[in-house]
C-alpha positions as a printed Julia matrix, in Angstrom:
233×3 Matrix{Float64}:
   1.82  -21.54  -19.63
  -1.41  -19.98  -20.97
  -2.41  -16.38  -20.42
  -4.04  -15.59  -17.1
  -7.16  -13.61  -17.91
  -9.31  -11.84  -15.34
 -12.73  -11.97  -16.95
 -14.66   -8.67  -16.9
 -17.86   -8.47  -14.88
 -20.77   -6.37  -16.06
 -21.02   -3.01  -14.34
 -17.31   -2.72  -13.53
 -15.42   -2.55  -16.81
 -15.29   -3.61  -20.42
 -16.13   -1.79  -23.63
 -19.69   -1.14  -22.42
 -18.38    0.89  -19.48
 -15.72    2.76  -21.47
 -18.31    3.81  -24.03
 -20.52    5.34  -21.31
 -17.65    6.77  -19.24
 -18.43   10.19  -17.76
 -15.3    12.19  -16.99
 -15.7    14.45  -13.95
 -12.2    15.47  -12.79
 -11.8    17.06   -9.36
 -11.38   20.81   -9.02
  -8.73   22.49   -6.93
  -5.33   24.16   -7.25
  -2.16   22.35   -8.25
  -0.52   20.55   -5.35
   3.13   21.49   -5.95
   5.53   19.25   -4.02
   8.75   20.71   -5.47
   9.83   23.08   -8.22
  13.24   24.21   -9.41
  14.86   25.14  -12.72
  14.84   21.49  -13.88
  12.11   19.66  -11.98
   8.43   20.06  -11.17
   6.86   17.53   -8.8
   3.05   17.51   -8.55
   0.69   15.48   -6.41
  -2.01   14.27   -8.83
  -5.49   13.72   -7.39
  -7.44   10.59   -8.17
  -9.92   11.01  -11.02
  -7.73   13.35  -13.08
  -6.15   12.19  -16.34
  -2.39   12.58  -16.65
  -2.64   13.59  -20.32
  -5.57   14.6   -22.55
  -7.94   11.93  -23.77
  -9.04   11.67  -27.4
 -12.42   13.33  -26.84
 -12.64   17.11  -26.39
 -14.4    16.64  -23.05
 -11.36   14.72  -21.81
  -8.93   17.59  -22.4
  -8.63   18.57  -18.74
  -5.63   16.76  -17.29
  -2.63   17.26  -15.03
  -0.37   18.05  -17.99
  -2.69   20.88  -19.11
  -3.03   22.23  -15.58
   0.75   22.09  -15.1
   1.36   24.0   -18.34
  -1.21   26.63  -17.37
   0.8    27.41  -14.23
   4.28   26.53  -15.58
   4.28   26.98  -19.39
   7.73   25.38  -19.71
   6.64   22.12  -18.0
   7.26   18.99  -20.12
   5.75   15.54  -19.64
   8.04   12.72  -18.51
   5.73    9.87  -17.45
   2.1     9.12  -16.57
  -0.12    7.73  -13.84
  -3.46    5.99  -14.32
  -6.41    8.35  -14.0
  -7.62    6.62  -10.83
  -4.17    6.56   -9.19
  -3.17    9.55   -7.07
   0.31   10.73   -6.16
   3.62   11.99   -7.44
   4.23   12.9   -11.07
   7.46   14.49  -12.22
   7.68   17.03  -15.05
  10.81   18.51  -16.62
  11.26   22.26  -16.84
  13.45   22.19  -19.95
  14.29   19.86  -22.84
  17.64   18.77  -21.41
  16.03   17.78  -18.12
  13.28   15.93  -20.01
  15.88   13.87  -21.91
  17.8    13.2   -18.68
  14.7    12.03  -16.81
  13.43   10.04  -19.78
  16.65    8.05  -19.9
  16.41    7.39  -16.16
  12.93    5.93  -16.59
  14.05    3.92  -19.62
  17.09    2.51  -17.81
  15.15    1.92  -14.56
  17.22    4.34  -12.52
  14.06    5.83  -10.99
  12.97    4.4    -7.63
   9.2     4.46   -7.14
   7.08    3.32   -4.21
   3.32    3.13   -3.96
   0.93    2.59   -1.09
  -2.27    0.6    -1.51
  -5.1    -1.02    0.39
  -5.7    -4.57   -0.81
  -8.46   -7.03   -0.05
  -7.53   -9.9     2.26
  -4.29  -10.64    4.08
  -1.24  -11.29    1.89
   2.02  -12.64    3.28
   4.27  -10.09    5.01
   6.56   -9.66    2.0
   7.0   -11.1    -1.45
   7.67  -10.53   -5.12
   5.55  -10.96   -8.22
   7.21  -11.65  -11.58
   4.4   -12.06  -14.1
   4.62  -10.76  -17.71
   1.82   -8.48  -18.86
   0.18   -7.52  -22.12
  -2.96   -5.7   -23.19
  -6.21   -7.7   -23.18
  -7.2    -6.55  -26.68
 -10.94   -7.39  -26.59
 -11.22   -5.47  -23.31
  -8.54   -2.78  -23.72
  -7.26   -0.81  -21.86
  -7.34   -3.78  -19.49
  -4.15   -5.78  -19.11
  -3.59   -9.48  -18.45
  -0.86  -11.91  -17.5
   0.5   -13.72  -20.57
   3.57  -15.93  -20.21
   3.91  -16.42  -23.97
   3.62  -12.86  -25.24
   3.67  -10.55  -22.22
   6.45   -8.09  -21.34
   8.48   -8.6   -18.19
   6.86   -7.04  -15.1
   8.19   -7.25  -11.55
   6.72   -5.94   -8.3
   7.82   -6.33   -4.68
   5.34   -5.88   -1.84
   5.49   -5.42    1.91
   2.58   -5.35    4.34
   2.9    -2.23    6.52
  -0.38   -2.59    8.44
  -3.14   -5.15    8.76
  -6.59   -3.59    8.86
  -8.96   -6.59    8.46
 -10.61   -7.36    6.14
  -7.9    -5.59    4.15
  -4.19   -4.81    4.44
  -2.08   -1.74    3.77
   0.89   -2.54    1.54
   3.96   -0.8     0.16
   4.52   -1.68   -3.5
   7.84   -1.28   -5.28
   7.75   -1.87   -9.05
  11.01   -2.33  -10.91
   9.21   -2.14  -14.26
   6.51    0.29  -15.34
   3.9    -1.64  -17.3
   0.39   -0.29  -17.71
  -1.86   -1.33  -14.79
   1.06   -3.38  -13.44
   0.33   -3.02   -9.73
  -3.41   -3.52  -10.21
  -3.03   -6.73  -12.23
  -0.22   -8.12  -10.08
  -2.19   -7.72   -6.86
  -5.24   -9.26   -8.52
  -3.15  -12.22   -9.7
  -1.9   -12.61   -6.13
  -5.52  -12.89   -4.99
  -5.59   -9.48   -3.27
  -7.17   -6.86   -5.57
  -6.76   -3.2    -4.7
  -9.8    -1.73   -2.97
 -12.11    0.34   -5.16
 -10.53   -0.85   -8.42
 -13.38   -0.47  -10.91
 -11.35   -2.33  -13.57
 -10.15   -5.4   -11.68
 -11.99   -5.73   -8.35
 -15.49   -6.95   -7.72
 -17.85   -7.65   -4.81
 -16.64   -6.48   -1.41
 -13.2    -5.46   -2.7
 -14.84   -3.08   -5.17
 -17.42   -1.65   -2.79
 -14.99   -1.25    0.13
 -13.76    2.15   -1.16
 -15.14    5.0    -3.25
 -11.82    5.41   -5.08
  -8.94    3.26   -6.26
  -6.79    2.91   -3.13
  -3.47    3.23   -4.94
  -1.12    6.18   -4.38
   2.3     7.03   -5.84
   3.99    7.71   -2.53
   7.61    8.51   -3.36
   9.9     9.1    -6.3
  13.7     9.14   -6.32
  15.81   10.3    -9.27
  19.21   11.67  -10.17
  18.89   15.44  -10.44
  19.54   16.59  -14.03
  21.85   19.34  -12.72
  24.77   17.81  -10.88
  23.49   14.25  -10.65
  22.74   14.19   -6.92
  20.18   11.58   -5.86
  17.0    13.38   -4.73
  13.81   11.95   -3.25
  10.29   13.35   -3.05
   7.24   12.25   -1.06
   3.48   12.86   -1.18
   1.51   11.63    1.88
  -1.04    8.91    1.25
  -4.58   10.41    1.27
  -6.45    7.26    2.31
């Protein structure tokens, strides 16, 4: 089966938008959800990079802000700039290795909440392989020949016509996975400047995607622990 490409539309994304991108991260104190000797859980706001960009003006990010308040904090994973919600940092090297293996072996349970355009079925699963769309990177696309396995389950938790509120549970962690999967389903996420257009794009002033909960094995003792950050939209 050929690759499924979502063609870029002028004014929303593509190299012409990335070249003129103006980074204006939100101000405000760190939103600390949990902190102990091994773990630091932060609630990242939309519009803030997880890690520094290549340009000097893109140096402000959650990682830098975390290290300013907690110098021992170590990066474990990332969220898209436009996605808000839970990010976990390690507070020592051993915890970083422990958490890294959990992400690698898919022992981390993650749930997201999103507003999507239209009315999807009550529940379902999407199993579409993804790869980078090189001419339009960092955009991703479905490619059955060369893409990496990507799986997402969804559940409608409220219908708010003309959109729906959904709970998304990825079992893989591909770049832009939830955004591309919902687009491929025919229900783009509201406010998605990369993949939505028309009414779906203009329906929100931000990407309506939030990392709602995160569940891991604690590096000290191995108990299963869960954390939650309320959805802001």
